[in-house]
N, C-alpha and C positions, 0 to 999 in steps of 0.2 A: 766295175760293179760297186755300186753303194750301198752295203747292207746294212747300214747307219739309217738311211732313208726307206728300206725296204722295211725293218724291223718297226721305226717310227711309223707307217702309214698304218702297218699289222696291229700295233697295239692303240691308235689314235681311233680304230675302226671298232677295236676290242670296247673301249672305254666308252665310244657311244651309248653303252650299256650300264656304266660305271666306269779185190785188187785182182787161165787156162792152165793147166800144168800138164807136163809131160814127165811119163815115165824113165829112168836111164839105168845103168848098170851100177851095182854098189859094188864097194870093193871090201876086201878083208882087215881084220886090225892090225894097226902095228904100234907096238906097246915098247915103252923108257922101263925107268924101273921105279916110276913114278907114278904114270897112267898108262891106258890103254886106249886107242882111240880106234870105232870102227864107222866108215860111212854109209849109211844106209840107204842114203835117195839123195837124188837131184832133179829138180824142178824147175821149170820156168815160171814165174808168177808175175802178176802186175805189181807195181810197186808204187807207194804213195808220193815218191818225189817226182813233180812232175816235170823236171827236163832229164828224167830215166825211168820211162811208164813199166819197164819192165827189170825184173831182178833173177838172181840165179839165188834157188833157196837150196839148204844142203842140210840135210837132217843126219846129225851126228849121232854116236853113243859115246860117250866117257867111261870108263871107269878106273875107279883107285884103287894100284895096285900096290900104294907103298903102303907105310904101317901106319901113316899120321894124316888127318882132316887133310884134304885137298882142297881147293878155292876154283869153283868153274864158271868162267864167264864167257859171253860170247865177245870179249873184247881180246880173249884170249887165240881167238882164232884171225887168219888174214889170208883171203885170198889174192891169189897175182894170175892176173892176166896177162902170157905173154910177157912173164916175168913183171910185169907191171905192178903194184899194189893198185886195189882196187877203194870202192868205197862203201862201208856198212849202208845197208839200209834199214831204215826204220819200219819196224810191221811188228802190230801189237802181241802177234803169238811168238815171238824169238825168243832164244835161250835166256833165262834171267841168271842172274848171279846168285850162287850159292855154296852150302859145303859139302864135301861130298866123305863121307866117313871110307875108313880103309875096305877094300872089298865089295864096294857099293858103286851103281852104274846110275848114270842120268842120260836120258835121250832128250834132245832138244832142236830146234832147227834154227839155222844162222839164215843171212839173208846179206847179198854183194848186189851191189849196182854192175855187174858185166855186163860183158856186149856177147851176142851171140856168133858163134863159127871161130872162137880161140881156142886155144891150148888154156887150162886152166889148173894151178896146183894151190891147195889148201894148205895153210903151216898153224899148227897148232903149238905155242909155245905154254907147257905146265906150269902153274904157281908156285913153284916147290925151288928151293932152292939149288944151284947148279943143275936142275932137269934141263934137259938138252930139246931143244925142239924136234918136233914131228913133222912131217909132211907125206904129203896123198895127191897124186895126179890122179884127177877126176875124170871121169868118163861120162860125157853129158849127152844124151838123145834128145831129139826131137827139137823142136822150134821154139821161139820166143813167140807170145802172143802177137798178132799181126792185126787183127782186125781192126779196122778204123773205127774211131768214133762216132755213135751216130748221134745227133744233135738230139733228137726226140730222149735218148737213153740219159743224156746230160742234166735236160732241165727236169727229169723225172729224178735225179740224184740230187740237183738241186733243193728240190723239195724235199728229199728224205733227210739233208741232211740239217734243212733251214729251218724251215715248220713243222717236219714230222719228229726233228730232234733224233733220228736215229743212225746208224754208222750205215754206208754205202760203201764196200769193201772196191767198186770201180771208179768212186768220184775223180779223184785226182788221174787217173789214167783217161777219162772222158772227161774232164774240166780243164785239166792243165791248172787248176786251183788245188791250195793245198786243205786236204779234209779237215784237220784238226783246226788247223788259225781258222779258217771259215767259221764254224761251228763255233770257237769260242769268242769268236767277235760278233757274230750273231749273237748270243747268249749276252753278254755285257750289254752290247745296244739296244736287245728288247728290255732288260730289267731298267736300263737308263731311260728309256724310251715310255717303259710305263710309268715310272712313279713322274716322270714330267706330265705327263699326259692326264696322269689322276688328281696331278695339284695338290701332294702330299709333301709334307716336309721331310728332311733326311732324318730326323730325327724318328717319323712316324713310318718309314720304309723299312721295315724290318727286311734285312739281306734274306734272310731262312723263307718269310713267308712268299717275298717275290718270287724266290727260287722255287718254290711249290705251285706257285700259281701259273708260270710259265711252263713247269713239266704237265701242268693239268691241262693247258694248253696246248701242247704237243701231242699229249695223249689222244684228248679230244680231236683234234683234226686225223692224228692216224688209223682212231677207230670210226671214223662218223662222215669222214670225205671219201669220196672217187675224185681220180685224175685218169684222164685216158689222153695220150697225147702223142699224135700223128706229126710227119713232117711235110707239109704242103709245098714248098718249094726251096731249092738250094742254086744258088747263082754266086758267084765274086766273093766268096769269103765269107756270105750270111746266109741263114736258113731263115725262114718263116714257118712258122710250127701252129699247130692249130690244138690249144688245151680245155678239154672240156671237163669241165668240174663238178661235181655234184656237193654243194660249200653245207658248212655248218647253219643250220638255221638259230640264230642270234635274238630273234625277237622276243621269247619269255624269259630271258637272262635280267634284264632290268626288274622288273616287277618282283622277281625271284629274290633277288639282291633287298629290295629297298623289304619287302617282308619281313628278311633277314633282320636288317636292321630295326624294323620298328619292334619286332618280337623282342630283342634283345634289349633297347631301349624302355621297352615297357616293362621288362624284369628287374632291370639296372637303372631305373630311373636317377640315381647320382652319377652315372658314367659321364667322364668328360670326353672332349674330341678325340684325343689321343687312344681313347678305349675302344670308343664305336669305329675309331680307320683300323684298330687291328682285330676287332671282331669281323670286319666285314673282309679285311685281308684273309685271314682264318677259313672264312666260310666259303671264299670267292670257287676257290680251285673244286671243292664238292657241286654248286651248282652249275661252274662252268661243264664238269663232266658229264652232268645230265641234260645237256644238248644234244640234240638228233639233228640228222641230217634234212635238210630244206626238199621237199617236195618236187622240186624241177634243177634242171643242170644250168650253169652255165659256160658260154664259150668264148675263151680268150683267144687272140693272135699274139703271139710272140716271137720277138725278132731275137736268132743268137749270132754270133760270131765266129769266125773260126781264125784259129791261131796258126802262129808258122809249124807248128807239131800238128795238125790237125785236128786238135780238140776245142770244142765248141763250150762258150762260157757268155753268161748272161754280160750285159755290159750298159743300158741305159737306165735310168731312173722308170723312164716311163712304162716300161714293161715289166719291173719289178713292182712297180704300184698297182698297175692291171692284174699283174698274177696274183698278188696276193688279195686283193678286193675280192677275186674269184671266191678266194673260200669262206667268207663271212657273208651270211643273207643278213643285212640288219635291218631289213622294213619287210 
């Protein structure tokens, strides 16, 4: 998938105007002279790791039973699966490190790339001198999410993360692609494409202004476009989808921006090129947010491919270009 290609087409068009959970048993707390830990819950959840689409979530409460402040962090905990140590899974709401004062408690969630149907042991090593580790046998009920990724859901997830600029908890499970890396790569490529397509110099390209423009574009697309996706056919590791898009009507943008520039130039007759460009960049988000949905929809056929794990991803530049163009009505 070419993120650079997609964002370049997107901003060239613009510039024509200028992660299922299951309940489980909890266990009583164990205690050392430093800390007491209680296992409150365990659950299977979706993971952001493409190699391990599910993770075991363990919710714990830690109490400082000592007299001195206790540092608590997620790396203090290890999960063993059939005596083999597992890796921690990266989730946004996992327990953060912090200082716990005497007789105080904190509750947080831990995530591990475990497999279903094994025996599990959680080991906690307190961050205190001479503190002994505490171990807990976990009783996990339920099963890990087994639903097969759907190509229509995968395509919608791409739109969420890239064009709409919002988090989609199922993106990695559906596509096999890292969400954070995809979003970051798209943002950087979008900024570079905007600057190149606008024909402005590096000195004129204020980073905060460009970021504000991209944020406004994503916000307007979220608020004023509509996407309906259905899968038409699937065979031989490929899926053909139909995307019906109510696009953003771009036609008023050029005239509005021109009016803003002329108004500024009239009030500031001595303004140089850099000052005019700076003003244009500053008003661009406001004018973009004023755009409304087009009166008619556009239908595009998109092809997606399936990887070895059954996840669906966008592969060709042609599909990316066609999908991007559908969200913007320029004439």
